[in-house]
C-alpha positions, 0 to 999 in steps of 0.5 A: 445837747441831744437825747436819744430815748425809748429805744432798746439800747445794746450798750456792748458794755453789759446788759441791754437797756429797754426804753434806754436813754443816751445823753450826748454833749459835745460829741461824747456820750455824757450819760447812759441809763433810764430816768436821766436828768435831762437839760431843758434845752436838749434836742429829744429824739423818741426812737420807740420801737427801734434798736440803738447800738454803737456805730458799726466798725469794719476792722479791715477794708479799702474804702476811698483808697480803691474807689468803685466803679473807677479803675486805674484813677481811683485805685491807690491800694497797691504800690506794685513796684516793690514787694517791700513798701512800709513807708506807704501810708493809707491815709495819703491814698483815701479820697473821703469824697466818694460814694463808699462812705455814704453807703457806709454811714447809711449801713450804720458803719461809723468807723472803719480800718483802711489798709494798703492792699495785699500785693506787697509783702510789706504794704504799709501803715493802716489807719482807723477813720470815721466814716464822716468828713471831707478832710481825712486828716479830721476823720482819724481815730488812730494813725497808724493802726497797724503795718500791713503784711501779706502771705500767700497767692497775692504777693506771689502772683504779682511779682512771680508772674514777671520772674520777680521775687517773691515767686514762692511762699519761702521768699515771701517769708524771707523778705519779711524776715530780712527787712524786719532784721534790717529794721531791728538793726537800724533801730538799735544803731539809732539807739546806740548813737542817740548821744553821739550824732556822728554815729547816727545811721543815715535816715531810712523812711522804710525802717523809720515805719517798722520801728513802731512794729518792733516796739509793739506800738502797732501790730503787724496786720497779716493778710493770710487765707490759708491755714499754713500762711496763718501759721507762718505769720505766727511763727515770724511774729514770734521770732520777732516778739511782735503783736499781730492780727490775722486778717481774713483767716479763711481756713482759721476753722481748720487750725482753731485750736492752734490759733487759740493756743497762741492767744491770737485774734481773728478779723474774719472775711470776706465770707460772702465772696465767691471762691475766686482763687485756690487759697479760698477753697475752704471758704464758709460762713462757719469759720466765725462760729468755730473760732468763737467757740475755740475761744478766739476773739473775732471780728467780722469784716468786708474787705470793701469793696470786695464786699460792699462796706454797708453789708457789714451786718449782713455778713454778721447775719450770715455767720448767725445763720451758720451757728455763730451766737448772735450776741457774739456777732453783735460783738464782732462788728462792734466792741470786738472790732474796736478791742482787736485794733485798740481803739476801744477807748474811744468807739465800740460800745455805748458807755459814758465818756466815749465818742457819740457814734450811735446807730438807730435800726428799725429792725434787727440788721443781723436778723431781718432782711428788711431792717432799715437804718433810721439814723446815724450819729458820728461824733454827736452829729446826725449824719444820716436820717432816713427819710419818711 
């Protein structure tokens, strides 16, 4: 049993608690508040003068599946042999024994959503994992978390340069529609044949992978930077009555009213990068502020290794510098991220019954350049402790 006491506890579920206490047992938060009844055998850690937060969440990255500084051997992000690969699973490409996970832990990131890349129109299943462990199967929070799809320059460039489809945005949308229709027909045939095995269609792993999307068990996770691509993603989701998250949403600030009208959420970033391609020409850290003020729920993401994963709080801080309310920035890397990716029953806030994923900071990581991570706890275990 572990007790964290005397810090400023940002619960992200209500008000902050000055000189708060968090009691942890068997990897779960048992109690939060003040003047808790403390068991005699509890390991007590005094964090006076520190900020205590839920573990931070990066809702869109590629850590472990695109290993830094390795090149081909460490890059398992994109299967660039076919633009339609819904049967790919990020879980099968993640190497948890690589330095990005250590960096994440030192930066206070305890949960990451790892997705296939954006070369393919349909890239495969993304998963939500804890950032500590040596076997990916034991690190899973939820798998799958969504179906990665991509619009815009990436699929056009990866295939069009070889005179293969898609060469245009029209083809990107057409191929996505075609395969959603195929999956729907496949699903309908299975349903009709459930009592008549002879009529059952031949097993198709690609179509099977899309069934959870059609049943709205998981959303489409849509890579879309440009305003027109964002709206195309929404258009197709509406056509098939699917859930969708808008990932990157670089030009979202130009159409904030339209996104708000559709009631969609946005995973914004990476905003710390350069304008390395045309569809990033309107990149700005003001996007989170504008979307938030339009009533859109936002999360802030790194797209690591595009931006190093441990800079997640820095990205949130730069959004604050560009006008985003600080409390909203905190939400964007904790509870909002958890709610958007539908794992808020386990993580994203410091509440009784949730996973004991907790970070202790000396200073405020959103506003203090010299802020230090004092301690990172995942599933009730201290996985990082700053050396004196």
